N, CA, C, O and the ligand as a Tripos MOL2 file, in Angstrom:
@<TRIPOS>MOLECULE
protein
  253   251    64     0     0
PROTEIN
NO_CHARGES

@<TRIPOS>ATOM
      1 N         -49.6470   -5.5800   82.1160 N.3       1 MET1
      2 CA        -50.0320   -6.1810   83.3930 C.3       1 MET1
      3 C         -51.4690   -6.6870   83.3000 C.2       1 MET1
      4 O         -52.3630   -5.9690   82.8520 O.2       1 MET1
      5 N         -51.6760   -7.9060   83.7190 N.am      2 ILE2
      6 CA        -53.0350   -8.4200   83.7340 C.3       2 ILE2
      7 C         -53.3420   -8.9680   85.1200 C.2       2 ILE2
      8 O         -52.4410   -9.3250   85.8800 O.2       2 ILE2
      9 N         -54.6090   -9.0260   85.4270 N.am      3 LEU3
     10 CA        -55.0690   -9.4390   86.7390 C.3       3 LEU3
     11 C         -55.8630  -10.7340   86.5860 C.2       3 LEU3
     12 O         -56.8540  -10.7770   85.8560 O.2       3 LEU3
     13 N         -55.4290  -11.7810   87.2700 N.am      4 VAL4
     14 CA        -56.1160  -13.0660   87.2080 C.3       4 VAL4
     15 C         -56.3700  -13.5440   88.6300 C.2       4 VAL4
     16 O         -55.4340  -13.7730   89.3960 O.2       4 VAL4
     17 N         -57.6400  -13.6920   88.9740 N.am      5 ASP5
     18 CA        -58.0190  -14.1940   90.2910 C.3       5 ASP5
     19 C         -57.3620  -13.4060   91.4140 C.2       5 ASP5
     20 O         -57.0070  -13.9670   92.4510 O.2       5 ASP5
     21 N         -57.1990  -12.0910   91.2010 N.am      6 GLY6
     22 CA        -56.6570  -11.2480   92.2500 C.3       6 GLY6
     23 C         -55.1470  -11.1450   92.2680 C.2       6 GLY6
     24 O         -54.5830  -10.4420   93.1070 O.2       6 GLY6
     25 N         -54.4790  -11.8400   91.3480 N.am      7 TYR7
     26 CA        -53.0220  -11.7510   91.2650 C.3       7 TYR7
     27 C         -52.6350  -10.9970   90.0010 C.2       7 TYR7
     28 O         -53.2400  -11.1800   88.9450 O.2       7 TYR7
     29 N         -51.6350  -10.1570   90.1190 N.am      8 PHE8
     30 CA        -51.1200   -9.4300   88.9630 C.3       8 PHE8
     31 C         -50.0220  -10.2360   88.2820 C.2       8 PHE8
     32 O         -49.1870  -10.8660   88.9310 O.2       8 PHE8
     33 N         -50.0490  -10.1970   86.9710 N.am      9 PHE9
     34 CA        -48.9910  -10.8180   86.1740 C.3       9 PHE9
     35 C         -48.4280   -9.7760   85.2230 C.2       9 PHE9
     36 O         -49.1730   -8.9910   84.6360 O.2       9 PHE9
     37 N         -47.1210   -9.7730   85.0740 N.am     10 THR10
     38 CA        -46.4800   -8.8340   84.1640 C.3      10 THR10
     39 C         -45.9420   -9.5670   82.9500 C.2      10 THR10
     40 O         -45.4990  -10.7110   83.0490 O.2      10 THR10
     41 N         -45.9820   -8.9070   81.8150 N.am     11 ARG11
     42 CA        -45.5110   -9.5010   80.5700 C.3      11 ARG11
     43 C         -44.0100   -9.7680   80.6750 C.2      11 ARG11
     44 O         -43.2390   -8.9110   81.1070 O.2      11 ARG11
     45 N         -43.6250  -10.9470   80.2790 N.am     12 HIS12
     46 CA        -42.2210  -11.3280   80.4050 C.3      12 HIS12
     47 C         -41.5680  -11.5180   79.0420 C.2      12 HIS12
     48 O         -40.5930  -10.8350   78.7270 O.2      12 HIS12
     49 N         -42.0860  -12.4290   78.2340 N.am     13 ALA13
     50 CA        -41.4500  -12.7020   76.9430 C.3      13 ALA13
     51 C         -42.4010  -13.4770   76.0680 C.2      13 ALA13
     52 O         -43.3140  -14.1490   76.5480 O.2      13 ALA13
     53 N         -42.1710  -13.3710   74.7700 N.am     14 ALA14
     54 CA        -42.9310  -14.1780   73.8180 C.3      14 ALA14
     55 C         -42.1070  -15.4130   73.4820 C.2      14 ALA14
     56 O         -40.9040  -15.3260   73.2360 O.2      14 ALA14
     57 N         -42.7700  -16.5620   73.4740 N.am     15 SER15
     58 CA        -42.0530  -17.7780   73.0980 C.3      15 SER15
     59 C         -43.0330  -18.7970   72.5420 C.2      15 SER15
     60 O         -44.1350  -18.9590   73.0670 O.2      15 SER15
     61 N         -42.6370  -19.4760   71.4920 N.am     16 GLY16
     62 CA        -43.4580  -20.5290   70.9170 C.3      16 GLY16
     63 C         -44.8380  -20.0710   70.4980 C.2      16 GLY16
     64 O         -45.8010  -20.8290   70.6080 O.2      16 GLY16
     65 N         -44.9500  -18.8320   70.0140 N.am     17 GLY17
     66 CA        -46.2420  -18.3370   69.5700 C.3      17 GLY17
     67 C         -47.1460  -17.9150   70.7050 C.2      17 GLY17
     68 O         -48.3230  -17.6210   70.4950 O.2      17 GLY17
     69 N         -46.5950  -17.8830   71.9200 N.am     18 LYS18
     70 CA        -47.3940  -17.4530   73.0680 C.3      18 LYS18
     71 C         -46.6670  -16.3340   73.7980 C.2      18 LYS18
     72 O         -45.4590  -16.1440   73.6560 O.2      18 LYS18
     73 N         -47.4430  -15.6040   74.5810 N.am     19 MET19
     74 CA        -46.8590  -14.5740   75.4160 C.3      19 MET19
     75 C         -46.7740  -15.1090   76.8400 C.2      19 MET19
     76 O         -47.7530  -15.6130   77.3900 O.2      19 MET19
     77 N         -45.5950  -14.9910   77.4200 N.am     20 ARG20
     78 CA        -45.4150  -15.4940   78.7800 C.3      20 ARG20
     79 C         -45.5370  -14.3480   79.7610 C.2      20 ARG20
     80 O         -44.9140  -13.3000   79.5900 O.2      20 ARG20
     81 N         -46.3260  -14.5480   80.7680 N.am     21 TYR21
     82 CA        -46.4560  -13.5990   81.8660 C.3      21 TYR21
     83 C         -45.9580  -14.2750   83.1230 C.2      21 TYR21
     84 O         -46.1190  -15.4830   83.2990 O.2      21 TYR21
     85 N         -45.3530  -13.4920   83.9930 N.am     22 ARG22
     86 CA        -44.9780  -14.0600   85.2840 C.3      22 ARG22
     87 C         -45.5620  -13.1940   86.3880 C.2      22 ARG22
     88 O         -45.8730  -12.0200   86.1870 O.2      22 ARG22
     89 N         -45.6990  -13.7890   87.5350 N.am     23 CYS23
     90 CA        -46.2930  -13.0910   88.6610 C.3      23 CYS23
     91 C         -45.4810  -11.8430   88.9860 C.2      23 CYS23
     92 O         -44.2530  -11.8450   88.8930 O.2      23 CYS23
     93 N         -46.1860  -10.7690   89.3720 N.am     24 CYS24
     94 CA        -45.4840   -9.5240   89.6880 C.3      24 CYS24
     95 C         -44.5920   -9.6850   90.9150 C.2      24 CYS24
     96 O         -43.7680   -8.8130   91.1910 O.2      24 CYS24
     97 N         -44.7400  -10.7810   91.6540 N.am     25 LYS25
     98 CA        -43.9050  -11.0240   92.8330 C.3      25 LYS25
     99 C         -42.7810  -12.0140   92.5310 C.2      25 LYS25
    100 O         -42.2370  -12.6330   93.4450 O.2      25 LYS25
    101 N         -42.4310  -12.1640   91.2460 N.am     26 TYR26
    102 CA        -41.3720  -13.1010   90.9060 C.3      26 TYR26
    103 C         -40.0720  -12.7510   91.6060 C.2      26 TYR26
    104 O         -39.2360  -13.6200   91.8500 O.2      26 TYR26
    105 N         -39.9020  -11.4560   91.9350 N.am     27 ASN27
    106 CA        -38.6570  -11.0270   92.5730 C.3      27 ASN27
    107 C         -38.5450  -11.5040   94.0160 C.2      27 ASN27
    108 O         -37.4670  -11.4380   94.6060 O.2      27 ASN27
    109 N         -39.6480  -11.9830   94.5930 N.am     28 ILE28
    110 CA        -39.5440  -12.5800   95.9220 C.3      28 ILE28
    111 C         -39.6450  -14.0960   95.8330 C.2      28 ILE28
    112 O         -39.8600  -14.7740   96.8380 O.2      28 ILE28
    113 N         -39.4880  -14.6210   94.6240 N.am     29 GLY29
    114 CA        -39.3790  -16.0590   94.4550 C.3      29 GLY29
    115 C         -40.6570  -16.7520   94.0360 C.2      29 GLY29
    116 O         -40.7050  -17.9820   94.0170 O.2      29 GLY29
    117 N         -41.6970  -16.0000   93.6970 N.am     30 CYS30
    118 CA        -42.9370  -16.6360   93.2530 C.3      30 CYS30
    119 C         -42.7390  -17.1710   91.8400 C.2      30 CYS30
    120 O         -42.2410  -16.4570   90.9690 O.2      30 CYS30
    121 N         -43.1220  -18.4070   91.6110 N.am     31 THR31
    122 CA        -42.8900  -19.0300   90.3030 C.3      31 THR31
    123 C         -44.1680  -19.1410   89.4730 C.2      31 THR31
    124 O         -44.1690  -19.7710   88.4160 O.2      31 THR31
    125 N         -45.2500  -18.5350   89.9460 N.am     32 ALA32
    126 CA        -46.4910  -18.5940   89.1750 C.3      32 ALA32
    127 C         -46.3060  -17.9090   87.8280 C.2      32 ALA32
    128 O         -45.6170  -16.8930   87.7330 O.2      32 ALA32
    129 N         -46.9180  -18.4640   86.7920 N.am     33 CYS33
    130 CA        -46.8030  -17.8650   85.4710 C.3      33 CYS33
    131 C         -48.0010  -18.2900   84.6430 C.2      33 CYS33
    132 O         -48.7340  -19.2090   85.0080 O.2      33 CYS33
    133 N         -48.1860  -17.6170   83.5400 N.am     34 LEU34
    134 CA        -49.2390  -18.0210   82.6200 C.3      34 LEU34
    135 C         -48.8380  -17.6470   81.2030 C.2      34 LEU34
    136 O         -47.9710  -16.8030   80.9770 O.2      34 LEU34
    137 N         -49.5000  -18.3050   80.2560 N.am     35 TYR35
    138 CA        -49.2430  -18.0370   78.8460 C.3      35 TYR35
    139 C         -50.5450  -17.6210   78.1960 C.2      35 TYR35
    140 O         -51.6000  -18.2000   78.4580 O.2      35 TYR35
    141 N         -50.4600  -16.6140   77.3470 N.am     36 THR36
    142 CA        -51.6230  -16.2110   76.5630 C.3      36 THR36
    143 C         -51.2660  -16.3210   75.0860 C.2      36 THR36
    144 O         -50.1010  -16.4900   74.7240 O.2      36 THR36
    145 N         -52.2950  -16.2210   74.2350 N.am     37 LEU37
    146 CA        -52.0300  -16.0490   72.8200 C.3      37 LEU37
    147 C         -51.3240  -14.7090   72.6290 C.2      37 LEU37
    148 O         -51.4280  -13.8230   73.4770 O.2      37 LEU37
    149 N         -50.6110  -14.5630   71.5210 N.am     38 LEU38
    150 CA        -49.8030  -13.3620   71.3200 C.3      38 LEU38
    151 C         -50.6330  -12.0880   71.3320 C.2      38 LEU38
    152 O         -50.1220  -11.0200   71.6690 O.2      38 LEU38
    153 N         -51.9040  -12.1860   70.9710 N.am     39 ASP39
    154 CA        -52.7400  -10.9860   70.9890 C.3      39 ASP39
    155 C         -53.5090  -10.8570   72.3060 C.2      39 ASP39
    156 O         -54.4170  -10.0350   72.4230 O.2      39 ASP39
    157 N         -53.1370  -11.6780   73.3010 N.am     40 ASP40
    158 CA        -53.7460  -11.6180   74.6350 C.3      40 ASP40
    159 C         -55.2390  -11.9470   74.6390 C.2      40 ASP40
    160 O         -55.9470  -11.5960   75.5830 O.2      40 ASP40
    161 N         -55.7180  -12.6130   73.5970 N.am     41 SER41
    162 CA        -57.1620  -12.8480   73.5190 C.3      41 SER41
    163 C         -57.6050  -13.9950   74.4180 C.2      41 SER41
    164 O         -58.7890  -14.1060   74.7370 O.2      41 SER41
    165 N         -56.6620  -14.8580   74.8360 N.am     42 ALA42
    166 CA        -57.0480  -15.9830   75.6740 C.3      42 ALA42
    167 C         -55.8500  -16.4810   76.4620 C.2      42 ALA42
    168 O         -54.7110  -16.4080   76.0000 O.2      42 ALA42
    169 N         -56.1210  -16.9840   77.6530 N.am     43 VAL43
    170 CA        -55.0850  -17.6380   78.4510 C.3      43 VAL43
    171 C         -55.0450  -19.1030   78.0460 C.2      43 VAL43
    172 O         -56.0700  -19.7840   78.0720 O.2      43 VAL43
    173 N         -53.8680  -19.5910   77.6710 N.am     44 VAL44
    174 CA        -53.7890  -20.9640   77.1870 C.3      44 VAL44
    175 C         -53.2030  -21.9110   78.2350 C.2      44 VAL44
    176 O         -53.4890  -23.1080   78.2160 O.2      44 VAL44
    177 N         -52.3940  -21.3870   79.1390 N.am     45 ARG45
    178 CA        -51.8200  -22.2520   80.1640 C.3      45 ARG45
    179 C         -51.5290  -21.4010   81.3840 C.2      45 ARG45
    180 O         -51.2220  -20.2140   81.2720 O.2      45 ARG45
    181 N         -51.6270  -22.0170   82.5430 N.am     46 MET46
    182 CA        -51.5190  -21.2160   83.7440 C.3      46 MET46
    183 C         -51.0190  -22.0720   84.8940 C.2      46 MET46
    184 O         -51.4820  -23.1920   85.1060 O.2      46 MET46
    185 N         -50.0660  -21.5220   85.6310 N.am     47 LYS47
    186 CA        -49.6230  -22.1520   86.8660 C.3      47 LYS47
    187 C         -49.8590  -21.1080   87.9480 C.2      47 LYS47
    188 O         -49.0070  -20.2600   88.2130 O.2      47 LYS47
    189 N         -51.0250  -21.1870   88.5620 N.am     48 ASN48
    190 CA        -51.4530  -20.1250   89.4750 C.3      48 ASN48
    191 C         -51.2000  -20.5240   90.9240 C.2      48 ASN48
    192 O         -52.1100  -20.5210   91.7530 O.2      48 ASN48
    193 N         -49.9580  -20.8640   91.2110 N.am     49 VAL49
    194 CA        -49.5620  -21.2490   92.5660 C.3      49 VAL49
    195 C         -48.5700  -20.2040   93.0620 C.2      49 VAL49
    196 O         -47.5040  -20.0150   92.4760 O.2      49 VAL49
    197 N         -48.9310  -19.5350   94.1360 N.am     50 HIS50
    198 CA        -48.1430  -18.3970   94.6150 C.3      50 HIS50
    199 C         -47.5900  -18.6710   96.0090 C.2      50 HIS50
    200 O         -48.1230  -19.4910   96.7560 O.2      50 HIS50
    201 N         -46.5290  -17.9780   96.3380 N.am     51 ASN51
    202 CA        -45.9240  -18.1230   97.6630 C.3      51 ASN51
    203 C         -46.1950  -16.8890   98.5230 C.2      51 ASN51
    204 O         -45.4370  -16.5900   99.4450 O.2      51 ASN51
    205 N         -47.2790  -16.1750   98.2170 N.am     52 HIS52
    206 CA        -47.5880  -14.9280   98.9120 C.3      52 HIS52
    207 C         -49.0930  -14.7300   98.8560 C.2      52 HIS52
    208 O         -49.7700  -15.3930   98.0710 O.2      52 HIS52
    209 N         -49.6330  -13.8300   99.6740 N.am     53 PRO53
    210 CA        -51.0870  -13.6020   99.6560 C.3      53 PRO53
    211 C         -51.5430  -12.9740   98.3480 C.2      53 PRO53
    212 O         -50.7470  -12.4520   97.5680 O.2      53 PRO53
    213 N         -52.8350  -13.0410   98.1410 N.am     54 ILE54
    214 CA        -53.4460  -12.4550   96.9480 C.3      54 ILE54
    215 C         -53.1550  -10.9520   96.9060 C.2      54 ILE54
    216 O         -53.0530  -10.3130   97.9540 O.2      54 ILE54
    217 N         -53.0220  -10.3880   95.7080 N.am     55 ASN55
    218 CA        -52.7070   -8.9690   95.5570 C.3      55 ASN55
    219 C         -53.9270   -8.0850   95.7960 C.2      55 ASN55
    220 O         -53.8130   -7.0030   96.3710 O.2      55 ASN55
    221 N         -55.0850   -8.5460   95.3570 N.am     56 ILE56
    222 CA        -56.3010   -7.7500   95.4740 C.3      56 ILE56
    223 C         -57.4310   -8.6260   95.9870 C.2      56 ILE56
    224 O         -57.6950   -9.6950   95.4370 O.2      56 ILE56
    225 N         -58.0910   -8.1780   97.0300 N.am     57 ARG57
    226 CA        -59.3160   -8.8360   97.4690 C.3      57 ARG57
    227 C         -60.4540   -8.0830   96.8020 C.2      57 ARG57
    228 O         -60.7770   -6.9480   97.1530 O.2      57 ARG57
    229 N         -61.0410   -8.7490   95.8420 N.am     58 ARG58
    230 CA        -61.9210   -8.0460   94.9240 C.3      58 ARG58
    231 C         -63.1180   -7.4140   95.6390 C.2      58 ARG58
    232 O         -63.5490   -6.3200   95.2750 O.2      58 ARG58
    233 N         -63.6500   -8.0890   96.6430 N.am     59 TYR59
    234 CA        -64.8790   -7.5980   97.2520 C.3      59 TYR59
    235 C         -64.6280   -6.9170   98.5840 C.2      59 TYR59
    236 O         -65.4980   -6.2000   99.0780 O.2      59 TYR59
    237 N         -63.4700   -7.1210   99.1720 N.am     60 TYR60
    238 CA        -63.1670   -6.5060  100.4550 C.3      60 TYR60
    239 C         -61.7810   -5.8640  100.3720 C.2      60 TYR60
    240 O         -60.8300   -6.3580  100.9780 O.2      60 TYR60
    241 N         -61.6660   -4.7730   99.6260 N.am     61 PRO61
    242 CA        -60.3380   -4.2120   99.3500 C.3      61 PRO61
    243 C         -59.6110   -3.7280  100.5870 C.2      61 PRO61
    244 O         -58.3880   -3.5950  100.5530 O.2      61 PRO61
    245 N         -60.3140   -3.4570  101.6850 N.am     62 TYR62
    246 CA        -59.6440   -2.9360  102.8680 C.3      62 TYR62
    247 C         -59.5640   -3.9560  103.9780 C.2      62 TYR62
    248 O         -59.2090   -3.6300  105.1100 O.2      62 TYR62
    249 N         -59.8930   -5.1910  103.6520 N.am     63 TYR63
    250 CA        -59.8910   -6.2240  104.6680 C.3      63 TYR63
    251 C         -58.4890   -6.4870  105.1840 C.2      63 TYR63
    252 O         -58.3000   -7.3370  106.0540 O.2      63 TYR63
    253 ZN        -47.3150  -14.8340   92.8060 Zn       64 ZN64
@<TRIPOS>BOND
     1     1     2 1
     2     2     3 1
     3     3     4 2
     4     3     5 am
     5     5     6 1
     6     6     7 1
     7     7     8 2
     8     7     9 am
     9     9    10 1
    10    10    11 1
    11    11    12 2
    12    11    13 am
    13    13    14 1
    14    14    15 1
    15    15    16 2
    16    15    17 am
    17    17    18 1
    18    18    19 1
    19    19    20 2
    20    19    21 am
    21    21    22 1
    22    22    23 1
    23    23    24 2
    24    23    25 am
    25    25    26 1
    26    26    27 1
    27    27    28 2
    28    27    29 am
    29    29    30 1
    30    30    31 1
    31    31    32 2
    32    31    33 am
    33    33    34 1
    34    34    35 1
    35    35    36 2
    36    35    37 am
    37    37    38 1
    38    38    39 1
    39    39    40 2
    40    39    41 am
    41    41    42 1
    42    42    43 1
    43    43    44 2
    44    43    45 am
    45    45    46 1
    46    46    47 1
    47    47    48 2
    48    47    49 am
    49    49    50 1
    50    50    51 1
    51    51    52 2
    52    51    53 am
    53    53    54 1
    54    54    55 1
    55    55    56 2
    56    55    57 am
    57    57    58 1
    58    58    59 1
    59    59    60 2
    60    59    61 am
    61    61    62 1
    62    62    63 1
    63    63    64 2
    64    63    65 am
    65    65    66 1
    66    66    67 1
    67    67    68 2
    68    67    69 am
    69    69    70 1
    70    70    71 1
    71    71    72 2
    72    71    73 am
    73    73    74 1
    74    74    75 1
    75    75    76 2
    76    75    77 am
    77    77    78 1
    78    78    79 1
    79    79    80 2
    80    79    81 am
    81    81    82 1
    82    82    83 1
    83    83    84 2
    84    83    85 am
    85    85    86 1
    86    86    87 1
    87    87    88 2
    88    87    89 am
    89    89    90 1
    90    90    91 1
    91    91    92 2
    92    91    93 am
    93    93    94 1
    94    94    95 1
    95    95    96 2
    96    95    97 am
    97    97    98 1
    98    98    99 1
    99    99   100 2
   100    99   101 am
   101   101   102 1
   102   102   103 1
   103   103   104 2
   104   103   105 am
   105   105   106 1
   106   106   107 1
   107   107   108 2
   108   107   109 am
   109   109   110 1
   110   110   111 1
   111   111   112 2
   112   111   113 am
   113   113   114 1
   114   114   115 1
   115   115   116 2
   116   115   117 am
   117   117   118 1
   118   118   119 1
   119   119   120 2
   120   119   121 am
   121   121   122 1
   122   122   123 1
   123   123   124 2
   124   123   125 am
   125   125   126 1
   126   126   127 1
   127   127   128 2
   128   127   129 am
   129   129   130 1
   130   130   131 1
   131   131   132 2
   132   131   133 am
   133   133   134 1
   134   134   135 1
   135   135   136 2
   136   135   137 am
   137   137   138 1
   138   138   139 1
   139   139   140 2
   140   139   141 am
   141   141   142 1
   142   142   143 1
   143   143   144 2
   144   143   145 am
   145   145   146 1
   146   146   147 1
   147   147   148 2
   148   147   149 am
   149   149   150 1
   150   150   151 1
   151   151   152 2
   152   151   153 am
   153   153   154 1
   154   154   155 1
   155   155   156 2
   156   155   157 am
   157   157   158 1
   158   158   159 1
   159   159   160 2
   160   159   161 am
   161   161   162 1
   162   162   163 1
   163   163   164 2
   164   163   165 am
   165   165   166 1
   166   166   167 1
   167   167   168 2
   168   167   169 am
   169   169   170 1
   170   170   171 1
   171   171   172 2
   172   171   173 am
   173   173   174 1
   174   174   175 1
   175   175   176 2
   176   175   177 am
   177   177   178 1
   178   178   179 1
   179   179   180 2
   180   179   181 am
   181   181   182 1
   182   182   183 1
   183   183   184 2
   184   183   185 am
   185   185   186 1
   186   186   187 1
   187   187   188 2
   188   187   189 am
   189   189   190 1
   190   190   191 1
   191   191   192 2
   192   191   193 am
   193   193   194 1
   194   194   195 1
   195   195   196 2
   196   195   197 am
   197   197   198 1
   198   198   199 1
   199   199   200 2
   200   199   201 am
   201   201   202 1
   202   202   203 1
   203   203   204 2
   204   203   205 am
   205   205   206 1
   206   206   207 1
   207   207   208 2
   208   207   209 am
   209   209   210 1
   210   210   211 1
   211   211   212 2
   212   211   213 am
   213   213   214 1
   214   214   215 1
   215   215   216 2
   216   215   217 am
   217   217   218 1
   218   218   219 1
   219   219   220 2
   220   219   221 am
   221   221   222 1
   222   222   223 1
   223   223   224 2
   224   223   225 am
   225   225   226 1
   226   226   227 1
   227   227   228 2
   228   227   229 am
   229   229   230 1
   230   230   231 1
   231   231   232 2
   232   231   233 am
   233   233   234 1
   234   234   235 1
   235   235   236 2
   236   235   237 am
   237   237   238 1
   238   238   239 1
   239   239   240 2
   240   239   241 am
   241   241   242 1
   242   242   243 1
   243   243   244 2
   244   243   245 am
   245   245   246 1
   246   246   247 1
   247   247   248 2
   248   247   249 am
   249   249   250 1
   250   250   251 1
   251   251   252 2
@<TRIPOS>SUBSTRUCTURE
     1 MET1         2 RESIDUE 1 A MET
     2 ILE2         6 RESIDUE 1 A ILE
     3 LEU3        10 RESIDUE 1 A LEU
     4 VAL4        14 RESIDUE 1 A VAL
     5 ASP5        18 RESIDUE 1 A ASP
     6 GLY6        22 RESIDUE 1 A GLY
     7 TYR7        26 RESIDUE 1 A TYR
     8 PHE8        30 RESIDUE 1 A PHE
     9 PHE9        34 RESIDUE 1 A PHE
    10 THR10       38 RESIDUE 1 A THR
    11 ARG11       42 RESIDUE 1 A ARG
    12 HIS12       46 RESIDUE 1 A HIS
    13 ALA13       50 RESIDUE 1 A ALA
    14 ALA14       54 RESIDUE 1 A ALA
    15 SER15       58 RESIDUE 1 A SER
    16 GLY16       62 RESIDUE 1 A GLY
    17 GLY17       66 RESIDUE 1 A GLY
    18 LYS18       70 RESIDUE 1 A LYS
    19 MET19       74 RESIDUE 1 A MET
    20 ARG20       78 RESIDUE 1 A ARG
    21 TYR21       82 RESIDUE 1 A TYR
    22 ARG22       86 RESIDUE 1 A ARG
    23 CYS23       90 RESIDUE 1 A CYS
    24 CYS24       94 RESIDUE 1 A CYS
    25 LYS25       98 RESIDUE 1 A LYS
    26 TYR26      102 RESIDUE 1 A TYR
    27 ASN27      106 RESIDUE 1 A ASN
    28 ILE28      110 RESIDUE 1 A ILE
    29 GLY29      114 RESIDUE 1 A GLY
    30 CYS30      118 RESIDUE 1 A CYS
    31 THR31      122 RESIDUE 1 A THR
    32 ALA32      126 RESIDUE 1 A ALA
    33 CYS33      130 RESIDUE 1 A CYS
    34 LEU34      134 RESIDUE 1 A LEU
    35 TYR35      138 RESIDUE 1 A TYR
    36 THR36      142 RESIDUE 1 A THR
    37 LEU37      146 RESIDUE 1 A LEU
    38 LEU38      150 RESIDUE 1 A LEU
    39 ASP39      154 RESIDUE 1 A ASP
    40 ASP40      158 RESIDUE 1 A ASP
    41 SER41      162 RESIDUE 1 A SER
    42 ALA42      166 RESIDUE 1 A ALA
    43 VAL43      170 RESIDUE 1 A VAL
    44 VAL44      174 RESIDUE 1 A VAL
    45 ARG45      178 RESIDUE 1 A ARG
    46 MET46      182 RESIDUE 1 A MET
    47 LYS47      186 RESIDUE 1 A LYS
    48 ASN48      190 RESIDUE 1 A ASN
    49 VAL49      194 RESIDUE 1 A VAL
    50 HIS50      198 RESIDUE 1 A HIS
    51 ASN51      202 RESIDUE 1 A ASN
    52 HIS52      206 RESIDUE 1 A HIS
    53 PRO53      210 RESIDUE 1 A PRO
    54 ILE54      214 RESIDUE 1 A ILE
    55 ASN55      218 RESIDUE 1 A ASN
    56 ILE56      222 RESIDUE 1 A ILE
    57 ARG57      226 RESIDUE 1 A ARG
    58 ARG58      230 RESIDUE 1 A ARG
    59 TYR59      234 RESIDUE 1 A TYR
    60 TYR60      238 RESIDUE 1 A TYR
    61 PRO61      242 RESIDUE 1 A PRO
    62 TYR62      246 RESIDUE 1 A TYR
    63 TYR63      250 RESIDUE 1 A TYR
    64 ZN64       253 GROUP 0 **** ****
């Protein structure tokens, strides 16, 4: 699980030399996803469009 801009992504599958992550809310229809290098050293592609609010408000966790 990785956290990007307050959204959680869970590891989904490796493909084409990259690791695919999908939003932890994929089960409610969120199609956001991202790809990292296989060793997770860098994010190479990202579709950070969600159909739900942010998972974590970094500076105001109880807001
Ligand atoms: Zn999402």
